[in-house]
C-alpha positions, -999 to +999 in steps of 0.1 A: -316+312+079-348+310+101-359+276+114-332+255+131-346+222+117-343+234+082-308+248+087-296+215+102-312+195+074-297+218+048-262+216+062-264+178+060-276+180+024-247+204+016-222+180+031-237+151+011-234+171-020-197+182-014-187+146-004-207+119-020-219+139-051-188+159-055-210+187-069-193+218-082-194+250-058-217+269-082-243+239-079-240+238-042-245+275-039-276+273-061-290+245-042-284+264-009-301+297-021-331+278-035-337+257-003-331+288+020-357+307+000-382+277+004-375+274+041-382+311+046-415+307+027-423+278+051-415+293+084-434+325+074-466+306+069-462+278+096-439+288+124-402+297+130-395+262+142-411+245+113-388+219+096-389+199+063-410+172+080-438+197+084-442+203+046-469+187+025-477+188-011-502+216-008-476+239+008-453+230-021-480+239-045-485+272-027-449+279-029-449+273-067-477+295-071-461+323-052-430+321-073-452+324-104-470+355-090-436+370-086-430+367-122-405+340-121-397+323-155-407+286-159-371+275-161-362+293-129-394+276-110-385+242-125-349+247-112-360+254-077-383+226-078-355+202-089-334+215-059-363+207-036-367+173-052-330+164-046-332+178-009-363+157+000-349+125-017-319+129+006-340+137+037-360+104+029-330+083+022-313+094+056-347+089+074-352+124+085-386+124+070-411+096+064-429+108+033-418+130+003-441+158-005-424+165-039-426+130-053-460+135-071-452+170-084-439+175-119-422+205-133-441+233-153-440+227-190-412+247-207-419+276-229-411+266-264-391+294-279-379+291-316-342+293-318-326+324-335-307+315-366-291+333-395-302+335-430-279+324-459-270+359-468-263+369-430-241+338-425-222+345-458-215+381-446-204+370-412-179+344-425-163+368-450-151+394-424-122+379-406-088+390-419-058+371-431-038+377-399-029+348-376-059+357-354-080+363-384-072+330-400-080+314-366-113+332-364-124+323-398-117+286-391-136+289-358-168+304-377-166+279-405-161+251-381-192+261-359-213+266-389-202+235-408-204+211-380-230+224-356-207+217-326-212+234-293-187+260-284-173+241-254-169+211-278-149+235-302-125+249-276-119+213-264-106+201-297-070+190-300-050+189-333-052+152-332-089+151-332-090+163-368-089+142-399-089+169-426-081+146-455-114+126-446-131+157-436-140+147-400-135+158-364-138+138-332-158+156-305-164+150-269-197+162-261-221+163-231-218+133-208-183+127-223-201+111-252-178+110-282-190+114-318-176+121-353-189+151-371-183+160-407-165+192-418-176+208-450-149+217-477-149+254-466-143+244-430-114+221-441-099+248-462-099+275-434-086+249-409-058+239-432-049+277-436-050+283-400-029+253-391-002+261-418-001+299-414-020+310-383-015+285-354+024+284-357+025+323-352+003+320-321+021+290-307+055+308-305+040+334-281+041+308-253+071+290-238+068+260-240+043+261-269+008+245-266+012+212-282-023+199-281-050+225-283-064+232-318-075+268-313-051+291-295-056+327-279-034+356-286-009+344-260-005+310-274-026+292-248-059+272-254-087+295-264-117+296-239-154+298-245-154+334-234-128+342-259-149+327-288-180+347-276-159+380-276-146+373-311-180+365-324-194+397-309-167+417-325-176+401-360-214+404-355-210+442-348-187+446-379-213+429-401-241+451-386-261+421-377-289+418-351-275+418-315-279+386-294-260+364-319-240+339-298-219+307-309-251+287-302-268+308-329-244+291-354-254+257-341-291+266-346-282+280-381-264+247-389-295+225-380-321+248-396-303+250-429-298+212-430-336+207-424-345+234-449-323+215-474-342+182-468-322+165-442-336+138-421-345+148-385-326+119-371-295+126-391-296+162-377-301+146-342-269+126-345-249+154-360-260+177-329-252+150-304-287+151-290-297+121-269-335+127-274-352+133-307-376+157-290-347+181-284-341+183-321-377+186-331-379+223-323-360+230-355-389+216-375-411+246-363-384+269-377-382+250-410-419+248-415-422+284-409-396+290-437-413+265-459-448+283-455-430+316-463-417+303-495-449+287-504-468+320-499-441+338-519-439+315-549-470+293-554-494+310-578-525+299-558-511+305-523-530+337-521-561+349-538-579+384-536-613+369-544-614+332-536-651+331-544-646+342-580-654+315-605-629+307-632 
């Protein structure tokens, strides 16, 4: 990496991330790549020995503009800016710099993309495909649970048998930030979970010695099912149902939220069910439901369209 001052500062930052912050290897690698890229940009425009202390807000702005010219997505630019923000906070705290050039910079506004969701006919078709084998019973229970509760796929595979109260129709979920919440399960999900627990899971559990005692959803070898395993099974059923490509477990979460709002559910109720901390995160679904309402209005209201609006009646 060009520029000794940057290299020394970066290594100190990495040591801090590994020790004090206990960041994951993936996070550390991402920070290293982003900061090395910034260091290369700085030393090319200043000199080979320029360090973090030589950077001002205008140089950082030039860097962000350069990334934009390269066609980087806003989310990618914001991630790189977040890495620099953490890096310079560390340098200021350890008195390696006297001022922080990042402190007054805010991230780019995120592009609002409407979430992909399935129509009622599409979801019905998808849920009808799994067979009555042990794996089929498991997969039907998975799909019904994702659509019925709106939980994340990581939350789904983290479920243990003791997290279910099928008599009451609820599941206890451990979400992001280890926040626990209770989510309702519809009668279809309850029925498929009962079928899986009585006729599917026992057949899968005996394939492992000793059997997996806690995990709700098991893989074909009897161990806990992974996020990747759920994605692969969903992809299989999407192909069999001849649905649009790009459907993921998160699509079922979007479908859950959208169908609730279309049915008249309160936005704050949907927020609680999804486990969103901020209401703004949930509000994107209102754009989807409003578009659907407009579509229904145009289709069914007798005065939604008029071939000659100036004609007097």
